[in-house]
N, C-alpha and C positions, 0 to 999 in steps of 0.2 A: 690366386689368379696367375701369379708368375709361374707356380708349379705346373698349372694346367698348360701354360704356353709351351712347356718343354715336351709335351706329349705329341705334338704335331709338327713335322718339319715345316719351317718357314724360311723366307728369303729376307736377308737384311736389305733394307732400302737405303742404299748408299748413294744413289744417283737422284738427280732432280734439278728443277729450275730454281736458281737462287732468287729469282724475282718473286717467287712465292713465299720466301722466308720473311716473316713479320718480326720475329724476336730471336735473338741469339743470347743464350744463357751460359755463362762461364762459371763453373763451380771450381774454386781453387781448393784442392786437397793436396796433402803432402805426406812424405815419409812412407809411402808405399810405391813400389815399382810397378811397371806394367805387368811383369811376370807374376808378381805377388797377387795381383787381382785377376788378371786376364790371361795368364800364361797357359791355363788349362782350357780356355774357351773353345779351341778347335775340337776338343774331345768330349765336350758336354753332349748329352742326349739331344738329338734334333738340332744341333748347332748348324747354322748355315755356313760356317767357316771351316776351312781345312788348314792343316799345319803347313809351316814353311819347310824349306826356303821358298820365298815368294818372288814370282816373276813381276816385272814392272807392269803396272796396270791391272794386276790380279787383286781386286779389292775383296775377294772372298777368302783371301789367304791371311793368316795371322802368324807373325813371326814370334812365337811364344816358346813354351817349354817343349822338350822332346819327351813325350809320355805315351803310355798305354793305359786305357781305362778298362777295368774288368766289367763287362756288361751285366754280370750277375750280382756282384756286391757293390759296384760303383767305386771300388778302390783304384787309386792311381799309382802307377810305378813310373817314375821319371828318371832320366839318365843324366841330366845336367848336374855337374858336381864342382866342388871347390876343395882344394887341399886344406887339410887341418894341420894344426901344430902338434898333433898327437901321433908321433912316429910316421908322419907323412901320409896318414890315411886320408881318404876322400870322404866328404860329406855330400850326399846326393840330395837334390831337391825333394822336399817331402810335403805332404798335405798337413796343414796346421789346424789344430782344434783350439788354439789359443787366440781368442778374439781381442785380447787386451795384452799386448806384448809387454812383459815386465820391465824391460829396459829399452831405451831408445837406441836404435842402431846408429852407428857412426856416420854422420853426414856432414862432418866438418870439411873444410876445403882440402886439407892435407889428407884426411881420412878417406875421402871419396877417391882421390887420385891413387892412393895405395890400393883401394878396392879394385880399381880398374886395371892397375898394373903394379903389382906388389913390389916387384924387383926394381922397377924404374918409374916411380910415380910422376917424375917430371917429363917422362916420355909418353904419358897416357894419351896425349892428343894424337900422336902418330901411331901408337900401338896400344890397344886395349884388350888384352886377353881375358879380362874379367876374372882374374884368378885370386883376388885378395880379399874377398868379402868375409870369409871365415877367419883367415889369419888376422886381418885388421881388427875385426870386432873381438876376437879372442884377446888381442893386446890392448884394447881400449874399453869399449862400452859393455862388452859381454864376456868377461874373462872366464876361463874354465875353472871349475871348482871341484877338484877330485875327478872321479870317474864320470865320463859323459855318456849320455844316451844319444841315440841317433837323431833325436828331435831337440837337442839343447841349442844347436846353432840356428837360431830362428831367422837369421839373415837368409837362410836357404829355404824358408817355408813359403807355401802358397795356399791360397783359398780356391774353392771351386764353386760350381753352381749350387751345391747344397748349403754353402755358407753365406754367399752373397747373391742370392737368387734375383733380387731386385736389379742389381747391376748387370747380371747376365741377361735378364729380360730386356733391359734397355739396349744392351749391346746387340741382342738378337733382332730387335725391332728397328733400330736406328743405325746411323753410320758410326763406325769406330775406326780409329787410326790403325793401319796395318801393323805398325810398330810405333813405339812411343819412347822418346828419350827426354831426360831432363834438359832444360835449355843450357845449363852449365853444370859441370861436375862440382857441386858445392852445396852450401847450406840454403836456408830458407830465403833470405832477402835477395841474394843474387839471382835466384831462379824467379822469384816473384817480380823482380825488377825487369827481367826479360819479358815477362808476360805483359807488363804495363808500358815499358819503354824500349823494348827490343835491345837492351844492353844493360849490363850491371856496372858500367863505367868505372871499372877497377875495384869495386867493392867485393870483399871476400868473406865477410862475416855478417851475421844478423844483428850484431851490435851496432852496425852502421845503417840501420833501417831508416833513421832520420838523421839530419846533420847534427842536431844537438837535442837530446831528450828534454833539456830544461826549457827550450824554446819551442818545442813541438806543440801543436801543429802549425804554429804561426810562421815558422821558418821551415822550408821544405826544399827538396832537390828540384832543379830545373835543367834537365838534360838538354844539350844544345840541339839534339835531334827531336826533341819533344816527346810526348807520350801518346798513348792510345786515346786518352781523354781529350788532349788537344786536337787530335784528328777528328774525333767525333763531334766536338764543338764546332770546328771549322767547317765541317760538312753538314752541320745541322742535323745530326743523328742523335736522337734522344737516348739517354743512358742513366743508369742508377747503380750505386754501390750499396748492396745490402750487407749488413754485418750484425752479429750479436756481440761484438766487442769493438774496440777501436778499429776502424776500417783500414785495410792494407794500403789503400791509396793515400793515406796520410803522408806517405813518403814523397808524394808529388802534388798534393793539394791540401789546403786548409779546409778540412771538412766542417769545422765549426761555422765557417763563413759561407758554406754552400749547403743550404737546407733542401735544395731541389734535388741534387744528385746523390746525397748521402743519407741513407735511411737506417736509422738506429745508431745509438751511441752509448758507450760505457761511461757513466758519470761517477764523480766522487761525492759521496754523501757527507757533507760537512757538519750537519747537525740535524736533529729531529729524525723522523721516520718518513718513508714513502711506502705506499701499498698499492696493490692491484685495484684499479678502478679510481684511483686518486685523480682529481682534476688538476691539470698543470697548465701553465702558460709558458710558451716557448719564446725565449728572447734571442735576438732583438726584434723578431717579427711581431711578437705580441699575440700570435695565434694560440688558441686553446685546444686541448685534447685531454685524453685520459690515459693513464698507464695501463697497458694491456698485459705485459709480462715483466717479471723481474727474474733474470736468468743467472744461475750460478753453475759452477762445474759439477755440483751435486744435484742439479735439477732446479726447476722453477721453485720460487718461494713466494709467499703471499705478501710478506712485509719485510722491509729492510731498513736499518737505521744505524746511525753512528754509535749509539750506546748498545743497541741490540746485537749487532754483528761485528763490532770492533771498529776502531778508528781506521781511517784511510783504507777502506775497502772499496774496490771498484765493482759496480753492478751494471751489466748491460740492461738498459731499459728499453722496452718496446712500447710504442704508442699505438693507439687505435688508428690514428691517421698517420700512415707511414711516409707521408711527404714531409713530416716534421722531424727535425733532430731534437734531442732533449739532453740538456746538461743539468744534472741534479745539483 
């Protein structure tokens, strides 16, 4: 269906009456830049967008990569580049066929600042030539090993409509940001904190996701300016946080004590087994449900247990009644 959508030119519906909006769904994803996913969007077949530079108010413009697409074979040639540490040669942006990047790219606080301004990372706020992505990852998370090929520096790679057609179909049919930046040049928690609290209040690492891991989720941050959850509650706007693991909002709320807003929980199996279809009683409410899914990084499993899967293993448990939280 998505492939068929690319055969006929369509117009992105970026305008409308907000009074007609019933639900806003925010999906938090990370470790991929706008250019990595949507840099080639203006060049895709039948795309309603055109390339930048973008004038103010031009919502059909996408400030992505500078590329040409061969209409015969669909191959992209892009001109954005970064200097390499191999005799000063440049690495140009390239189409990636690697859907599971072998090593995480550097998104530490200091690493990102060097990616933005390699020579003067402390000056990245005032000047960001974006010249250090290859150099920084060569010196940290993705070191060179002998002779490189042109596709070894995966920090310069991007996907296109043939790789992530579902996302391109969504971008074609609905509104998309003209350009998109991380809230703060740094790692996971500071950025997610901006999403929930509009500030990272001085935190620079994901290790600070909760005040004290030993007391989480009972002790959490309380920013003096509040959070999006506080605003939603104050204005009587209903909301829910869905997760297959411990919810991100645990930084700001005790999700165990809030079974209405938090849907899904990763529990510790202390003894015995749990299995799909197993009846459970959720405490302290006493409500009953059945286990719908047991989720692992290797896929869903039918049964999990202390002896079966090893001690102290966390398994995200999904219940049939998603208004309930569940702690095994």
